[in-house]
C-alpha positions in Angstrom: 219.2 110.9 121.3 218.6 107.4 119.9 220.9 104.4 120.4 224.5 104.7 121.5 227.4 102.3 121.5 228.8 101.5 124.9 232.4 102.5 125.1 233.3 99.5 127.2 231.4 96.5 125.9 230.7 98.0 122.4 227.1 97.1 122.9 224.2 99.4 121.9 221.7 100.8 124.4 218.8 103.2 124.3 220.2 106.5 125.4 216.7 107.8 126.1 216.4 105.2 128.8 219.8 105.8 130.5 223.2 104.1 130.1 224.2 100.6 129.1 222.2 97.9 130.8 224.6 95.0 129.8 225.2 93.2 133.1 228.7 92.1 132.0 229.6 95.7 131.3 231.8 97.3 134.0 232.5 100.6 132.3 231.8 103.9 133.7 228.6 104.1 131.8 227.4 101.4 134.2 228.0 103.7 137.1 226.0 106.5 135.4 223.1 104.1 134.9 223.4 103.2 138.5 223.2 106.8 139.5 220.1 107.3 137.3 218.4 104.2 138.7 219.2 105.0 142.3 218.1 108.6 142.1 214.9 108.9 144.0 211.9 109.5 141.9 209.6 112.2 143.3 206.1 110.9 142.8 203.7 113.1 141.1 200.8 114.2 143.3 197.5 112.7 142.3 194.8 115.2 141.4 192.7 115.8 144.4 188.9 115.6 144.1 187.1 118.6 145.3 185.6 118.1 148.8 181.8 117.9 148.5 179.3 117.7 151.3 177.2 114.5 151.3 173.9 114.9 149.5 170.9 115.3 151.8 167.4 114.9 150.5 165.6 118.2 150.7 162.6 118.4 153.0 159.3 119.1 151.3 158.1 122.7 151.6 155.1 123.4 153.9 152.2 125.1 152.3 151.7 128.7 153.2 149.4 129.0 156.0 147.9 132.0 157.7 149.0 132.6 161.3 146.5 131.3 163.7 144.4 134.0 165.4 144.7 133.9 169.1 141.4 133.7 170.8 140.6 136.6 173.0 140.1 135.4 176.5 136.8 136.3 178.1 136.5 137.6 181.6 135.6 135.1 184.2 131.9 134.6 184.7 130.8 136.7 181.7 131.1 137.3 178.0 133.5 139.3 175.9 133.0 142.9 174.7 129.9 143.4 172.6 130.5 143.6 168.9 130.6 147.0 167.2 127.4 148.2 165.8 126.9 149.1 162.1 126.6 152.6 160.8 123.4 154.7 161.5 120.3 153.6 159.6 117.7 156.0 158.3 116.0 157.7 161.2 112.6 156.3 161.9 111.0 156.9 165.3 108.8 154.0 166.3 107.0 154.6 169.5 106.8 151.6 171.8 103.1 152.0 172.5 100.5 151.2 170.0 97.8 153.7 168.9 94.5 153.3 170.5 91.3 153.7 168.6 90.4 157.0 170.3 93.9 158.3 169.6 93.5 157.3 166.0 90.2 159.1 165.7 91.6 162.3 167.2 94.6 162.2 164.9 92.5 161.8 161.8 90.2 164.7 162.5 90.4 167.3 159.7 92.5 165.1 157.4 92.0 163.0 154.3 93.2 159.5 155.2 94.3 157.0 152.5 96.0 153.6 152.8 98.5 151.5 150.9 99.6 147.9 151.4 103.3 147.3 150.9 106.0 144.7 151.7 108.6 147.1 152.9 109.3 147.8 156.5 109.2 151.3 157.9 113.1 151.7 157.9 113.2 150.5 154.3 110.4 152.8 153.3 112.3 155.7 154.8 115.3 155.1 152.6 113.0 156.0 149.6 111.6 159.0 151.5 108.0 157.8 151.0 106.2 156.1 148.1 107.4 156.5 144.5 106.2 154.9 141.3 108.3 152.6 139.2 109.0 155.6 137.0 108.9 158.7 139.1 107.4 161.8 137.5 108.1 165.4 138.3 105.1 167.6 139.1 105.5 169.2 135.6 105.5 165.8 133.9 102.5 164.7 135.9 100.6 167.9 134.9 101.4 167.1 131.2 99.9 163.6 131.6 96.7 165.1 133.0 96.6 167.7 130.3 97.1 165.1 127.6 94.3 163.1 129.2 92.0 166.2 129.1 91.9 166.3 125.3 94.9 168.5 124.7 96.9 167.1 121.8 100.7 167.6 122.1 103.7 165.4 122.1 104.0 164.0 125.6 107.5 163.6 126.9 108.2 161.1 129.8 111.3 159.7 131.4 113.1 157.1 129.1 112.0 154.3 131.5 108.4 155.0 130.5 109.0 155.1 126.7 106.3 152.4 126.1 103.6 154.5 127.8 104.8 157.7 126.2 104.4 156.1 122.7 100.9 154.8 123.7 99.8 158.3 124.6 101.3 160.0 121.6 99.7 157.5 119.3 96.2 158.7 120.1 94.3 162.0 120.0 91.5 163.5 122.1 92.1 161.4 125.2 90.1 161.9 128.4 90.5 161.0 132.1 88.5 157.8 131.7 91.2 156.6 129.3 93.9 157.5 131.9 91.8 155.7 134.6 91.5 152.5 132.5 95.2 152.6 131.8 96.0 152.9 135.5 93.6 150.1 136.4 95.1 147.7 133.8 98.8 148.5 134.1 100.9 146.4 136.6 104.2 146.5 134.7 107.5 147.8 136.0 107.4 151.0 133.9 104.2 152.5 135.3 104.2 156.1 136.7 101.5 155.9 139.4 101.3 154.9 143.1 98.0 153.1 143.9 96.3 153.8 147.2 92.9 153.2 148.7 90.6 155.3 150.9 89.8 152.2 153.0 92.0 149.8 155.0 91.3 147.0 152.4 94.0 148.5 150.2 92.4 147.1 147.1 93.1 143.5 148.1 96.8 144.2 149.0 96.4 144.1 152.8 98.5 141.0 153.6 101.7 142.9 154.2 102.4 146.1 156.0 99.6 148.7 155.8 100.5 152.4 155.9 98.2 155.2 156.6 98.8 158.6 155.0 97.0 161.9 155.8 96.6 165.1 153.9 95.3 168.3 155.4 93.6 169.5 152.2 92.8 167.6 149.0 90.7 169.1 146.2 88.5 166.9 144.1 87.9 168.3 140.6 85.6 166.7 138.1 85.8 166.8 134.3 83.9 170.1 134.2 86.3 171.8 136.6 84.0 171.8 139.6 85.8 171.6 142.9 84.9 169.9 146.2 86.7 168.8 149.3 84.5 165.8 150.0 85.6 162.4 151.1 87.5 160.2 148.7 85.2 157.3 149.6 82.2 159.2 148.2 83.5 159.4 144.6 80.8 157.9 142.5 79.9 157.4 138.8 82.1 156.4 136.0 84.3 159.5 135.6 87.5 159.9 137.5 88.2 163.1 139.5 91.5 164.9 139.8 93.0 164.9 143.3 95.2 167.9 144.0 96.7 169.7 147.0 95.8 173.1 145.5 92.6 174.3 143.7 94.6 174.6 140.4 96.5 172.0 138.4 99.1 174.6 137.4 100.7 174.9 140.8 99.8 171.6 142.4 102.6 169.4 143.8 100.4 166.5 144.8 98.6 165.2 141.7 96.5 162.1 141.6 93.3 160.6 140.2 90.3 159.1 142.1 89.0 156.3 139.9 85.6 154.8 140.9 84.8 151.1 140.3 82.8 148.2 141.4 85.5 147.2 144.0 85.7 150.7 145.4 87.7 153.8 144.7 91.3 153.7 143.8 93.4 156.8 144.3 96.4 156.8 142.0 99.0 159.4 142.6 101.2 160.5 139.7 103.6 162.3 142.0 105.6 161.1 145.0 103.9 160.6 148.4 106.5 162.1 150.9 107.4 160.4 154.1 106.1 163.3 156.1 102.5 162.3 155.1 102.9 158.7 156.3 102.1 158.7 160.0 101.1 155.2 161.2 101.4 151.6 160.1 100.2 148.1 160.8 102.4 145.0 160.7 101.4 141.9 158.7 98.6 139.8 160.4 98.2 142.4 163.1 95.2 144.6 163.8 97.0 147.2 166.0 98.2 150.5 164.6 101.6 151.9 165.5 102.9 155.4 165.4 105.4 156.2 162.6 107.2 159.5 162.8 110.0 160.4 160.5 112.6 163.1 161.4 
């Protein structure tokens, strides 16, 4: 609107700010200004701040902890329930009484008795179902080792764990049982295929641990000429080893071994497994008493 001239006092006033503000002016414009000035001004509401909750420092989180196990109360004057037993172990029947010398003699009548020193306990031995070599041979593989050592020249095939010995056999021709006997006497490595035993309780110097006694009803001793005998294993003499079989013929034998004579005595090395059923008594370390051992 700009400035206007007052109709009464002829003065100019800013129309944007109301009427004439000349104090000597008595015109009606003065009354309009008075009305404007006296009009109550509605105050504008101040913007309200949003209501916020006072800041509280968060509490530190507790680490995750497992709930405490409540202790089971024990009955007064006694102990709690016994712990649960583990699963069944291999069945080995250990008779509580020891074997007397007379019982031992009666039990041995009519049998070939051989011995082996070993660090395993009777239950541990049962898990293996008897004595096995580091590399177990089947009866057929054992027969082939004997045939190869009797001068038959063919490519010997053994389990892959005995590859070193397989190569040693196949590298030579016209072998004999003395060669096999020397190999058994010298080899102590973890890839051998024989189980060493002794016809005496001395166990070839390995009698500091457990000693196990094995019995066989019939064992045939066969020399290099094919002659058979059922004499005592202790009586093997000379320099030539003898075959030890459970049948008169190698072709159908399932127990195959070699009796090797020497200055320290006879070693009976089995190329096949000695089943648990043939192991019937044992002696604990540093103990002279024999105990019954029956497997079921």
